[in-house]
C-alpha positions as CSV (number, residue, x, y, z in Angstrom):
1,X,122.0,81.8,96.1
2,X,122.2,82.4,99.8
3,X,125.2,80.9,101.7
4,X,126.8,81.2,105.1
5,X,123.3,81.2,106.6
6,X,123.7,82.2,110.3
7,X,120.9,82.7,112.9
8,X,121.1,85.5,115.4
9,X,119.8,86.0,119.0
10,X,116.8,88.1,117.8
11,X,115.3,85.3,115.8
12,X,116.6,86.6,112.4
13,X,118.9,85.0,109.9
14,X,121.9,86.7,108.4
15,X,123.4,85.4,105.2
16,X,125.5,86.3,102.1
17,X,123.9,86.5,98.7
18,X,126.2,86.4,95.6
19,X,125.7,89.3,93.2
20,X,124.8,88.7,89.6
21,X,125.0,90.6,86.3
22,X,126.7,93.9,87.0
23,X,127.3,92.9,90.6
24,X,129.2,89.7,89.7
25,X,132.2,89.3,91.9
26,X,130.5,91.0,94.9
27,X,128.3,89.7,97.7
28,X,125.5,91.3,99.7
29,X,125.1,90.8,103.4
30,X,121.4,90.3,104.1
31,X,119.2,89.6,107.1
32,X,115.8,88.0,107.2
33,X,113.9,89.3,110.2
34,X,111.9,87.0,112.5
35,X,108.7,86.1,110.9
36,X,105.6,85.3,113.0
37,X,103.4,82.4,112.2
38,X,100.4,83.2,110.0
39,X,97.0,83.6,111.7
40,X,94.4,80.9,111.5
41,X,92.4,80.8,108.3
42,X,89.0,82.5,108.5
43,X,86.0,80.5,107.3
44,X,82.4,81.3,106.7
45,X,80.7,84.4,105.1
46,X,83.5,86.7,106.3
47,X,86.3,84.7,104.7
48,X,86.5,86.7,101.4
49,X,86.8,90.0,103.2
50,X,89.3,88.6,105.6
51,X,91.5,87.3,102.8
52,X,91.3,90.6,101.0
53,X,92.4,92.4,104.2
54,X,95.3,90.0,104.7
55,X,96.4,90.4,101.0
56,X,96.3,94.2,101.4
57,X,98.4,94.0,104.6
58,X,100.9,91.8,102.9
59,X,101.1,94.1,99.9
60,X,101.8,97.1,102.1
61,X,104.1,95.4,104.6
62,X,107.9,96.0,104.2
63,X,110.0,93.1,103.0
64,X,111.4,91.1,105.9
65,X,114.8,90.9,104.1
66,X,117.1,93.8,104.6
67,X,120.5,94.5,102.9
68,X,123.0,95.2,105.7
69,X,126.1,95.8,103.4
70,X,128.1,94.8,100.4
71,X,131.6,93.5,99.8
72,X,133.9,91.5,97.6
73,X,132.9,87.9,97.0
74,X,136.3,86.6,98.1
75,X,136.9,89.1,100.9
76,X,133.6,89.2,102.8
77,X,132.5,86.6,105.4
78,X,130.4,85.9,108.4
79,X,131.1,84.4,111.8
80,X,129.0,84.2,115.0
81,X,129.3,83.7,118.7
82,X,126.7,83.8,121.6
83,X,123.9,84.9,119.3
84,X,125.8,87.8,117.7
85,X,126.6,87.7,114.0
86,X,129.8,89.4,112.9
87,X,130.6,90.7,109.4
88,X,134.3,90.1,108.6
89,X,136.6,91.1,105.8
90,X,136.2,94.1,103.5
91,X,133.1,95.9,102.5
92,X,130.7,98.6,103.6
93,X,127.6,98.5,105.7
94,X,124.3,100.2,104.8
95,X,123.0,102.2,107.7
96,X,122.8,101.2,111.4
97,X,123.1,97.5,112.0
98,X,120.6,95.5,114.2
99,X,121.7,94.9,117.8
100,X,122.4,91.3,117.0
101,X,124.8,92.1,114.1
102,X,128.3,93.7,114.4
103,X,130.9,94.8,111.9
104,X,134.5,93.8,112.6
105,X,136.8,96.2,110.8
106,X,140.3,95.2,109.8
107,X,140.1,91.5,110.2
108,X,140.4,88.8,107.5
109,X,137.3,87.1,106.0
110,X,138.1,83.7,107.7
111,X,138.3,85.2,111.2
112,X,136.4,83.5,114.0
113,X,135.1,85.0,117.2
114,X,135.8,83.4,120.6
115,X,133.0,81.9,122.7
116,X,132.3,85.1,124.7
117,X,132.9,87.4,121.8
118,X,135.8,89.2,123.4
119,X,138.5,88.2,121.0
120,X,138.9,87.4,117.3
121,X,141.1,84.6,116.0
122,X,142.5,86.2,112.8
123,X,144.8,83.4,111.6
124,X,145.9,79.9,112.5
125,X,148.8,77.9,111.0
126,X,150.9,74.8,111.8
127,X,153.8,76.0,113.9
128,X,156.2,73.1,112.8
129,X,156.7,74.8,109.4
130,X,154.7,72.2,107.5
131,X,151.4,72.8,105.9
132,X,148.3,70.5,105.7
133,X,149.8,68.7,102.6
134,X,152.6,67.3,104.8
135,X,151.9,63.6,105.7
136,X,153.5,62.8,109.0
137,X,154.8,59.4,109.8
138,X,152.5,59.4,112.9
139,X,149.3,61.2,111.9
140,X,147.8,60.8,115.4
141,X,150.6,62.7,117.0
142,X,149.7,66.2,118.2
143,X,151.1,69.2,116.2
144,X,151.7,72.7,117.5
145,X,149.5,75.4,116.2
146,X,150.3,79.1,115.8
147,X,147.4,81.5,116.6
148,X,147.0,85.2,115.9
149,X,144.5,86.9,118.2
150,X,142.9,90.3,118.4
151,X,141.4,91.4,121.7
152,X,138.3,93.5,121.0
153,X,138.0,95.7,124.2
154,X,141.6,96.9,123.9
155,X,142.2,96.4,120.1
156,X,145.5,94.9,120.9
157,X,146.9,91.9,119.0
158,X,148.7,88.8,120.3
159,X,150.5,85.8,118.7
160,X,151.2,82.6,120.5
161,X,151.7,78.9,119.9
162,X,149.6,76.1,121.4
163,X,151.4,72.7,121.7
164,X,149.1,69.9,122.8
165,X,152.0,67.7,123.6
166,X,153.7,70.2,125.9
167,X,151.6,69.5,128.9
168,X,149.5,66.4,128.2
169,X,146.4,66.0,130.3
170,X,146.0,63.0,132.6
171,X,142.6,62.5,131.1
172,X,143.7,62.5,127.4
173,X,142.9,58.8,127.0
174,X,139.3,59.3,128.2
175,X,138.6,61.3,125.0
176,X,138.9,58.1,122.9
177,X,136.7,55.9,125.2
178,X,133.0,55.6,124.0
179,X,130.4,56.8,126.4
180,X,128.9,54.1,128.6
181,X,125.4,55.4,127.7
182,X,126.2,54.8,124.0
183,X,127.3,51.2,124.8
184,X,124.0,50.5,126.7
185,X,122.0,52.0,123.9
186,X,123.8,49.9,121.3
187,X,123.3,46.7,123.4
188,X,119.6,47.5,123.7
189,X,119.2,48.0,120.0
190,X,121.1,44.8,119.2
191,X,118.9,42.8,121.6
192,X,115.8,44.3,120.0
193,X,117.0,43.5,116.5
194,X,117.8,39.9,117.6
195,X,114.3,39.5,119.0
196,X,112.7,40.8,115.9
197,X,114.8,38.5,113.7
198,X,113.9,35.5,115.7
199,X,110.2,36.3,115.6
200,X,110.4,36.9,111.8
201,X,112.2,33.6,111.3
202,X,109.6,31.7,113.3
203,X,106.7,33.3,111.4
204,X,108.3,32.9,108.0
205,X,108.5,35.5,105.2
206,X,105.1,36.3,103.8
207,X,106.7,37.7,100.6
208,X,108.5,34.4,99.9
209,X,106.3,32.2,97.5
210,X,108.0,29.0,98.8
211,X,107.2,30.0,102.4
212,X,103.5,30.7,101.3
213,X,103.2,27.2,99.7
214,X,104.8,25.6,102.8
215,X,102.2,27.2,105.1
216,X,99.4,26.4,102.7
217,X,100.3,22.7,102.8
218,X,100.8,22.5,106.5
């Protein structure tokens, strides 16, 4: 069963496919190449020959799905950024990878790539010493987060803490205010619904037998 389905910039789709039978406990990294739309169906006397030619072409054409590598089911992952798909965790690759796919060596499976693909976030954790099972008295209060980062061009690592409450933005409250455009759209829908309800009430319900008898006796 394919999972972690991730599109790339070349129009292909990279995904993981869990192994079965002797390969249980492993996963295969696969890529489905971009598939062009089928040509228009040929009609008329030449249709049988055209269909035979198309069938022969399909039979001789290589499969659009290619195995890029293999790894452990619990230790191999995918992440993406800016159209490039990255293979994370352990495992091996099978031959040269497409230009839209890269292998990240020595990073955990759960790693994520930054927006521009220059760094990899290898781990995150709550910096206050409490995990996600801790229920704070004020759940809306910001909590500091520890981040481990690996810079790809230099292969250097860094660890730092982000504390949202350290330097609160002057525009923090704006994040909880609904967009004015949403409010206008909601008002328009409400007005339209009210108009439809009024019209329906005036016309009566044609599915109501009592209403049908009332209109028949009018």
